[in-house]
All heavy atoms as an XYZ file, in Angstrom:
646
protein
N       0.819     -1.144      0.041
C      -0.018      0.042     -0.040
C       0.901      1.254     -0.015
O       0.613      2.280     -0.723
C      -0.919     -0.021      1.277
N       1.914      1.293      0.835
C       2.766      2.442      0.947
C       3.548      2.639     -0.516
O       3.666      3.721     -0.834
C       3.703      2.316      2.058
C       3.164      2.313      3.441
C       4.182      2.119      4.476
C       2.311      3.652      3.678
N       3.903      1.606     -1.039
C       4.650      1.594     -2.335
C       3.832      2.299     -3.416
O       4.255      2.904     -4.269
C       5.232      0.322     -2.789
N       2.444      2.048     -3.244
C       1.638      2.583     -4.273
C       0.916      4.040     -3.692
O       0.248      4.608     -4.402
C       0.457      1.679     -4.440
C       0.878      0.459     -5.086
C      -0.316     -0.463     -5.484
N      -1.079     -0.753     -4.369
C      -1.085     -1.793     -3.478
N      -0.064     -2.706     -3.722
N      -1.837     -1.973     -2.432
N       1.676      4.482     -2.609
C       1.282      5.838     -2.180
C      -0.153      5.931     -1.458
O      -0.723      6.843     -1.251
N      -0.651      4.705     -0.999
C      -1.978      4.737     -0.458
C      -1.637      4.546      1.072
O      -0.930      3.626      1.633
C      -2.757      3.450     -0.939
C      -3.090      3.633     -2.389
C      -4.181      2.698     -2.719
N      -5.328      2.717     -1.857
C      -6.114      1.657     -1.620
N      -6.008      0.605     -2.296
N      -7.196      1.885     -0.934
N      -2.245      5.400      1.780
C      -2.086      5.377      3.311
C      -3.452      5.437      3.966
O      -3.485      5.704      5.243
C      -1.259      6.578      3.775
O      -1.850      7.776      3.409
C       0.168      6.503      3.224
N      -4.564      5.235      3.259
C      -5.901      5.242      3.834
C      -6.063      3.912      4.658
O      -5.324      2.887      4.408
C      -6.916      5.364      2.731
C      -6.745      4.256      1.658
O      -5.849      4.272      0.892
O      -7.671      3.390      1.696
N      -7.010      3.920      5.503
C      -7.134      2.654      6.521
C      -7.525      1.538      5.627
O      -7.039      0.371      6.034
C      -8.311      3.082      7.328
N      -8.246      1.577      4.526
C      -8.605      0.308      3.828
C      -7.334     -0.228      3.138
O      -7.203     -1.447      3.220
C      -9.616      0.641      2.729
N      -6.301      0.524      2.750
C      -5.228      0.075      2.111
C      -4.242     -0.608      3.222
O      -3.652     -1.564      2.924
C      -4.425      1.201      1.416
N      -4.347     -0.115      4.390
C      -3.415     -0.543      5.387
C      -3.992     -1.693      6.261
O      -3.249     -2.271      7.206
C      -2.845      0.562      6.318
C      -2.110      1.671      5.531
C      -1.815      2.867      6.434
C      -0.818      1.010      4.976
N      -5.187     -2.096      5.985
C      -6.030     -2.994      6.893
C      -5.332     -4.382      6.826
O      -5.169     -4.956      7.870
C      -7.418     -3.132      6.434
C      -8.278     -4.075      7.244
O      -8.155     -3.632      8.558
O      -8.758     -4.922      6.792
N      -4.750     -4.806      5.680
C      -4.026     -6.027      5.606
C      -2.815     -6.124      6.605
O      -2.528     -7.047      7.201
C      -3.659     -6.399      4.044
C      -2.793     -7.515      3.994
N      -3.402     -8.798      4.241
C      -1.571     -7.803      3.716
C      -2.477     -9.888      3.958
N      -1.348     -9.135      3.732
N      -2.035     -4.951      6.581
C      -0.936     -4.909      7.326
C      -1.360     -4.916      8.809
O      -0.743     -5.652      9.538
C      -0.103     -3.514      7.001
C       0.928     -3.327      8.066
C       2.148     -3.999      8.079
C       0.780     -2.422      8.998
C       3.108     -3.766      9.036
C       1.739     -2.083      9.919
C       2.824     -2.897      9.881
O       3.866     -2.624     10.908
N      -2.406     -4.151      9.179
C      -2.734     -4.106     10.577
C      -3.125     -5.583     11.062
O      -2.853     -5.915     12.149
C      -3.956     -3.236     10.794
N      -3.938     -6.289     10.198
C      -4.486     -7.648     10.680
C      -3.113     -8.544     10.741
O      -2.995     -9.251     11.696
C      -5.308     -8.257      9.608
C      -6.711     -7.766      9.776
C      -7.631     -8.474      8.837
N      -6.933     -8.401      7.522
C      -7.500     -8.234      6.434
N      -8.803     -8.249      6.237
N      -6.835     -8.072      5.192
N      -2.195     -8.404      9.902
C      -1.022     -9.238      9.851
C      -0.144     -8.900     11.154
O       0.290     -9.765     11.855
C      -0.100     -8.981      8.638
C       1.261     -9.637      8.664
C       1.353    -10.948      8.507
C       2.312     -8.825      9.023
C       2.666    -11.660      8.456
C       3.642     -9.381      9.069
C       3.804    -10.757      8.730
N      -0.022     -7.774     11.452
C       0.730     -7.265     12.632
C       0.058     -7.815     13.916
O       0.728     -8.249     14.798
C       0.790     -5.789     12.708
C       1.633     -5.162     13.769
C       1.998     -3.768     13.579
N       2.472     -3.091     14.723
C       3.247     -3.423     15.698
N       3.814     -4.548     15.752
N       3.803     -2.641     16.676
N      -1.177     -7.599     13.984
C      -2.059     -8.214     15.239
C      -1.763     -9.679     15.361
O      -1.667    -10.216     16.422
C      -3.486     -7.752     15.109
C      -3.833     -6.588     15.583
C      -5.391     -6.354     15.753
N      -6.090     -6.501     14.439
C      -6.309     -5.624     13.580
N      -5.991     -4.388     13.721
N      -7.022     -6.115     12.557
N      -1.852    -10.312     14.195
C      -1.623    -11.787     14.352
C      -0.318    -12.216     14.713
O       0.033    -13.162     15.474
C      -1.947    -12.330     12.877
C      -2.138    -13.850     12.799
C      -2.778    -14.353     11.516
N      -2.050    -13.927     10.304
C      -2.531    -13.086      9.347
N      -3.770    -12.553      9.493
N      -1.759    -12.765      8.368
N       0.724    -11.553     14.211
C       2.052    -11.918     14.476
C       2.650    -11.374     15.957
O       3.427    -12.077     16.371
C       3.118    -11.530     13.388
O       2.949    -10.029     13.222
C       2.779    -12.056     12.123
N       2.203    -10.280     16.339
C       2.690     -9.730     17.490
C       1.616     -9.629     18.679
O       1.942     -9.315     19.752
C       3.570     -8.382     17.435
C       4.701     -8.621     16.444
C       2.598     -7.319     17.012
N       0.432     -9.874     18.360
C      -0.635     -9.613     19.237
C      -0.411    -10.580     20.555
O      -0.671     -9.939     21.642
N      -0.078    -11.865     20.456
C       0.030    -12.612     21.565
C       1.201    -12.024     22.608
O       1.065    -11.927     23.759
N       2.315    -11.674     21.946
C       3.449    -11.174     22.706
C       3.106     -9.999     23.402
O       3.387     -9.621     24.572
C       4.662    -10.968     21.795
N       2.390     -9.126     22.677
C       1.903     -7.846     23.281
C       0.887     -8.012     24.486
O       0.975     -7.343     25.355
C       1.060     -6.945     22.274
C       0.631     -5.638     22.736
C       1.903     -4.715     23.055
N       1.287     -3.355     23.362
C       1.616     -2.921     24.547
N       2.462     -3.473     25.327
N       1.066     -1.736     24.958
N       0.147     -9.048     24.428
C      -0.826     -9.387     25.530
C      -0.047     -9.947     26.732
O      -0.303     -9.593     27.925
C      -1.847    -10.312     25.066
C      -2.996     -9.736     24.255
C      -4.166    -10.665     23.932
N      -3.756    -11.786     23.089
C      -3.854    -11.665     21.727
N      -3.976    -10.641     21.171
N      -3.460    -12.655     21.088
N       1.020    -10.728     26.391
C       1.849    -11.206     27.595
C       2.508     -9.979     28.144
O       2.678     -9.897     29.412
C       2.793    -12.148     27.116
C       3.856    -12.556     28.076
C       2.121    -13.490     26.679
N       3.048     -9.107     27.244
C       3.673     -7.810     27.906
C       2.800     -7.101     28.713
O       3.210     -6.616     29.894
C       4.285     -7.111     26.681
C       4.926     -5.785     27.089
C       5.196     -4.876     25.915
O       5.018     -5.128     24.898
N       5.578     -3.590     26.397
N       1.608     -6.914     28.377
C       0.675     -6.119     29.128
C       0.378     -6.713     30.501
O       0.191     -6.168     31.468
C      -0.585     -5.812     28.375
C      -0.487     -4.872     27.214
C      -1.862     -4.533     26.626
N      -1.672     -3.747     25.507
C      -2.410     -3.753     24.368
N      -3.270     -4.705     24.368
N      -2.172     -3.034     23.351
N       0.274     -8.058     30.423
C      -0.083     -8.890     31.591
C       1.119     -8.690     32.617
O       0.854     -8.458     33.771
C      -0.314    -10.276     31.262
C      -0.536    -11.260     32.503
C      -1.715    -10.808     33.353
C      -0.747    -12.651     31.964
N       2.384     -8.850     32.164
C       3.503     -8.769     32.931
C       3.603     -7.340     33.500
O       3.846     -7.069     34.865
C       4.872     -9.126     32.314
C       6.005     -8.650     33.094
C       4.787    -10.602     31.878
N       3.395     -6.384     32.734
C       3.354     -4.958     33.254
C       2.258     -4.662     34.297
O       2.477     -3.943     35.192
C       3.153     -3.875     32.126
C       4.293     -3.818     31.113
C       4.047     -3.142     29.952
O       2.874     -2.704     29.750
O       5.046     -2.918     29.133
N       1.060     -5.260     34.075
C       0.020     -5.098     35.071
C       0.364     -5.816     36.393
O       0.134     -5.160     37.485
C      -1.351     -5.775     34.483
O      -1.610     -5.077     33.204
C      -2.428     -5.575     35.472
N       0.858     -6.949     36.271
C       1.340     -7.699     37.648
C       2.338     -6.843     38.308
O       2.331     -6.622     39.532
C       1.695     -9.102     37.265
C       2.318     -9.624     38.503
C       0.504     -9.905     36.763
N       3.381     -6.393     37.579
C       4.533     -5.635     38.167
C       4.228     -4.356     38.795
O       4.879     -3.902     39.696
C       5.682     -5.638     37.177
C       6.305     -6.904     36.791
C       7.406     -6.673     35.878
C       6.817     -7.642     38.049
N       3.114     -3.696     38.315
C       2.605     -2.385     38.755
C       1.868     -2.609     40.074
O       1.645     -1.574     40.819
C       1.688     -1.870     37.700
N       1.640     -3.818     40.456
C       1.018     -4.151     41.796
C       1.880     -4.891     42.647
O       1.857     -6.145     42.352
C      -0.397     -4.716     41.475
C      -1.411     -3.862     40.777
C      -2.521     -4.652     40.153
N      -3.428     -3.657     39.499
C      -3.171     -3.174     38.255
N      -2.208     -3.322     37.608
N      -4.211     -2.296     37.867
N       2.536     -4.253     43.442
C       3.561     -4.894     44.423
C       3.092     -6.244     45.101
O       3.670     -7.295     45.013
C       3.966     -4.048     45.386
C       3.789     -2.589     44.759
C       2.503     -2.791     43.840
N       1.996     -6.294     45.639
C       1.432     -7.485     46.333
C       1.212     -8.571     45.326
O       1.475     -9.622     45.667
C       0.160     -7.257     47.156
C       0.420     -6.242     48.327
C      -0.721     -5.874     49.012
N      -1.317     -6.941     49.767
C      -2.392     -7.080     50.567
N      -3.027     -5.892     50.634
N      -2.862     -8.116     50.994
N       0.603     -8.303     44.236
C       0.360     -9.235     43.120
C       1.687     -9.752     42.506
O       1.802    -10.820     42.286
C      -0.554     -8.644     42.146
C      -0.979     -9.557     40.923
C      -1.617    -10.810     41.430
C      -1.882     -8.814     39.888
N       2.569     -8.846     42.446
C       3.993     -9.158     41.821
C       4.705    -10.208     42.937
O       5.307    -11.157     42.438
C       4.928     -7.942     41.650
N       4.577     -9.884     44.183
C       5.188    -10.829     45.140
C       4.557    -12.108     45.086
O       5.298    -13.141     45.089
C       5.066    -10.188     46.608
C       5.919     -8.962     46.873
O       6.827     -8.714     46.059
O       5.734     -8.287     47.921
N       3.289    -12.162     44.859
C       2.611    -13.487     44.812
C       2.992    -14.301     43.593
O       3.224    -15.380     43.573
C       1.034    -13.282     44.819
C       0.193    -14.452     44.663
C       0.445    -15.566     45.705
C      -1.299    -14.219     44.504
N       3.024    -13.507     42.517
C       3.403    -14.200     41.215
C       4.869    -14.718     41.244
O       5.103    -15.806     40.765
C       3.226    -13.105     40.033
N       5.775    -13.836     41.901
C       7.092    -14.291     41.874
C       7.294    -15.471     42.817
O       7.999    -16.455     42.489
C       7.932    -13.160     42.312
C       8.149    -12.144     41.374
C       8.859    -10.862     41.923
C       8.783    -12.642     40.112
N       6.548    -15.633     43.922
C       6.534    -16.773     44.772
C       6.008    -18.045     44.080
O       6.671    -19.005     44.165
C       5.726    -16.512     46.058
C       6.487    -15.659     47.169
C       5.766    -15.902     48.518
N       4.341    -15.514     48.488
C       4.008    -14.263     48.527
N       4.722    -13.222     48.731
N       2.625    -14.036     48.596
N       4.899    -17.887     43.384
C       4.461    -19.031     42.580
C       5.455    -19.402     41.396
O       5.717    -20.599     41.381
C       3.033    -18.589     41.861
C       1.948    -18.375     42.819
C       1.523    -19.601     43.492
N       0.480    -19.313     44.397
C      -0.276    -20.262     44.949
N      -0.081    -21.434     44.728
N      -1.282    -19.935     45.688
N       5.976    -18.493     40.730
C       6.973    -18.724     39.692
C       8.242    -19.479     40.306
O       8.866    -20.452     39.737
C       7.433    -17.582     38.989
C       6.341    -17.160     37.913
C       6.841    -15.807     37.313
C       6.096    -18.086     36.806
N       8.609    -19.087     41.579
C       9.727    -19.700     42.308
C       9.522    -21.146     42.526
O      10.495    -21.921     42.711
N       8.276    -21.429     42.924
C       7.897    -22.876     43.183
C       7.525    -23.651     41.905
O       7.074    -24.765     42.056
C       6.743    -22.916     44.281
O       5.567    -22.392     43.705
N       7.481    -23.002     40.799
C       7.093    -23.644     39.517
C       8.128    -23.247     38.489
O       7.912    -22.515     37.424
C       5.698    -23.273     39.026
N       9.351    -23.986     38.469
C      10.355    -23.639     37.585
C      10.080    -23.821     36.078
O      10.466    -22.964     35.235
C      11.502    -24.655     37.991
C      10.940    -25.469     38.951
C       9.559    -25.031     39.405
N       9.166    -24.700     35.640
C       8.889    -24.821     34.378
C       8.015    -23.760     33.811
O       8.210    -23.161     32.693
C       8.160    -26.155     34.083
C       9.075    -27.309     34.029
C       8.290    -28.629     33.547
N       9.202    -29.707     33.457
C       8.847    -30.908     33.565
N       7.670    -31.253     33.304
N       9.824    -31.943     33.581
N       7.182    -23.259     34.665
C       6.273    -22.083     34.343
C       7.088    -20.750     34.251
O       7.097    -20.014     33.339
C       5.228    -21.884     35.329
N       8.166    -20.704     35.146
C       9.171    -19.523     35.109
C       9.955    -19.606     33.920
O      10.198    -18.544     33.051
C       9.927    -19.523     36.354
N      10.352    -20.797     33.570
C      11.172    -20.984     32.355
C      10.379    -20.647     31.061
O      10.856    -19.934     30.132
C      11.695    -22.393     32.264
C      12.484    -22.667     30.997
C      12.900    -24.193     30.806
O      13.501    -24.708     31.803
O      12.640    -24.738     29.842
N       9.213    -21.029     31.159
C       8.319    -20.727     29.922
C       8.068    -19.211     29.829
O       8.208    -18.632     28.746
C       7.044    -21.541     30.042
N       7.775    -18.561     30.898
C       7.584    -17.135     30.883
C       8.801    -16.437     30.404
O       8.756    -15.492     29.468
C       7.226    -16.548     32.253
C       6.984    -15.140     32.259
C       5.755    -14.657     31.423
C       6.606    -14.730     33.687
N      10.005    -16.730     30.721
C      11.161    -16.136     30.288
C      11.443    -16.383     28.801
O      11.840    -15.560     28.029
C      12.416    -16.706     31.157
C      13.803    -16.202     30.497
C      12.386    -16.171     32.570
N      11.218    -17.661     28.526
C      11.297    -17.942     26.938
C      10.308    -17.063     26.196
O      10.792    -16.704     25.069
C      11.123    -19.478     26.879
N       9.176    -17.008     26.653
C       8.146    -16.106     25.902
C       8.640    -14.806     25.884
O       8.570    -14.087     24.794
C       6.755    -16.373     26.471
C       5.754    -15.389     25.850
C       6.306    -17.845     26.091
N       8.867    -14.176     26.917
C       9.224    -12.638     26.909
C      10.589    -12.579     26.267
O      10.750    -11.364     25.730
C       9.306    -12.240     28.369
O      10.278    -12.970     29.095
C       8.059    -12.249     29.056
N      11.506    -13.506     26.073
C      12.686    -13.344     25.283
C      12.474    -13.741     23.869
O      13.500    -13.980     23.093
N      11.365    -13.966     23.377
C      11.009    -14.477     22.012
C      11.636    -15.756     21.660
O      11.958    -15.951     20.515
C      11.522    -13.342     20.951
C      10.560    -12.073     21.083
O       9.399    -12.166     21.453
O      11.178    -10.946     20.826
N      11.837    -16.695     22.556
C      12.436    -17.962     22.273
C      11.301    -18.956     22.101
O      11.387    -19.933     21.422
C      13.320    -18.361     23.413
C      14.492    -17.504     23.661
C      15.337    -18.013     24.759
C      15.460    -17.487     22.487
N      10.143    -18.613     22.554
C       8.923    -19.468     22.398
C       7.797    -18.524     22.114
O       7.694    -17.483     22.427
C       8.611    -20.430     23.628
C       9.594    -21.369     23.993
C       8.939    -22.236     24.954
N       9.992    -23.076     25.675
C       9.969    -23.625     26.795
N       8.927    -23.522     27.516
N      10.911    -24.313     27.324
N       6.696    -19.184     21.414
C       5.481    -18.300     21.197
C       4.639    -18.136     22.414
O       4.831    -19.003     23.335
C       4.704    -19.141     20.058
C       5.090    -20.701     20.478
C       6.542    -20.503     20.787
N       3.841    -17.095     22.417
C       3.045    -16.886     23.637
C       2.190    -18.147     24.087
O       1.822    -18.323     25.216
C       2.242    -15.675     23.413
C       3.120    -14.964     22.417
C       3.797    -16.003     21.567
N       1.760    -18.909     23.030
C       0.862    -19.985     23.228
C       1.556    -21.061     24.140
O       0.848    -21.856     24.748
C       0.572    -20.669     21.900
O       1.659    -21.081     21.249
N       2.933    -21.006     24.375
C       3.592    -21.819     25.190
C       3.128    -21.657     26.596
O       3.277    -22.683     27.538
C       5.157    -21.731     25.173
N       2.515    -20.585     26.932
C       2.166    -20.331     28.274
C       0.754    -20.859     28.593
O       0.289    -20.833     29.848
C       2.008    -18.803     28.792
C       3.459    -18.127     28.635
C       3.257    -16.665     28.719
C       4.214    -18.676     29.691
N       0.151    -21.386     27.557
C      -1.281    -21.829     27.770
C      -1.348    -23.370     27.982
O      -2.434    -23.932     27.960
C      -2.059    -21.529     26.433
C      -2.141    -19.935     26.126
C      -3.022    -19.841     24.841
C      -2.838    -19.233     27.275
N      -0.303    -23.975     28.258
C      -0.266    -25.362     28.482
C      -0.906    -25.714     29.860
O      -0.475    -25.138     30.837
C       1.136    -25.960     28.493
C       1.663    -25.839     26.914
C       2.960    -26.668     26.699
N       3.287    -26.601     25.443
C       4.402    -26.067     24.957
N       5.252    -25.694     25.833
N       4.695    -26.092     23.625
N      -1.764    -26.586     29.948
C      -2.529    -26.957     31.304
C      -1.560    -27.235     32.413
O      -1.777    -26.898     33.546
C      -3.441    -27.994     30.856
C      -3.718    -27.916     29.460
C      -2.445    -27.288     28.884
N      -0.484    -28.013     32.069
C       0.455    -28.507     33.107
C       1.130    -27.183     33.752
O       1.268    -27.151     34.880
C       1.521    -29.320     32.538
C       1.204    -30.647     32.669
C       2.637    -31.522     32.432
N       2.203    -32.796     32.379
C       2.766    -33.771     31.833
N       3.888    -33.544     31.098
N       2.341    -34.971     31.874
N       1.415    -26.143     32.932
C       2.019    -24.957     33.458
C       0.969    -24.251     34.471
O       1.456    -23.824     35.457
C       2.481    -24.049     32.402
C       3.687    -24.444     31.516
C       3.963    -23.361     30.504
C       4.813    -24.683     32.403
N      -0.153    -24.156     33.919
C      -1.126    -23.599     34.919
C      -1.226    -24.175     36.135
O      -1.372    -23.730     37.347
C      -2.479    -23.400     34.057
N      -1.427    -25.588     36.191
C      -1.538    -26.427     37.294
C      -0.323    -26.292     38.171
O      -0.354    -26.235     39.395
C      -1.727    -27.787     36.944
C      -3.058    -28.233     36.312
C      -3.182    -29.651     35.793
C      -4.296    -27.955     37.282
N       0.858    -26.090     37.680
C       2.039    -25.980     38.442
C       2.120    -24.749     39.330
O       2.704    -24.775     40.307
C       3.339    -26.096     37.630
O       3.468    -24.952     36.724
N       1.320    -23.760     38.706
C       1.217    -22.453     39.523
C       0.369    -22.606     40.628
O       0.299    -21.720     41.590
C       0.901    -21.283     38.563
C       1.904    -20.937     37.524
C       1.333    -19.991     36.447
C       3.132    -20.331     38.253
N      -0.583    -23.535     40.668
C      -1.601    -23.567     41.585
C      -1.240    -24.510     42.858
O      -1.794    -24.473     43.963
C      -2.877    -24.279     41.019
C      -3.496    -23.407     39.903
C      -4.803    -24.129     39.434
C      -3.987    -21.951     40.523
N      -0.095    -25.166     42.625
C       0.383    -26.004     43.772
C       1.120    -25.230     44.769
O       1.631    -24.356     44.738
C       1.335    -27.050     43.155
C       0.513    -27.929     42.332
C       1.460    -29.112     41.722
N       0.697    -29.872     40.678
C       1.201    -30.616     39.802
N       2.509    -30.599     39.718
N       0.516    -31.202     38.936
């Protein structure tokens, strides 16, 4: 669209959808981490849980470091490990 000199919303819609699809999950994880860290009591709880769930902590680090896709955090085993 830009190469053709088109900058209207309709011309850029394909790019916007592609961008949401490729970085949307990572952006949601980033917002979640920021939200948790902005609340000290919640951050303390989250860190304690991650401290007792090394696989979940490893997955979070891998996702935030772009080594794994955000969907790696949706595995049921990881969620269960945070509840123990």
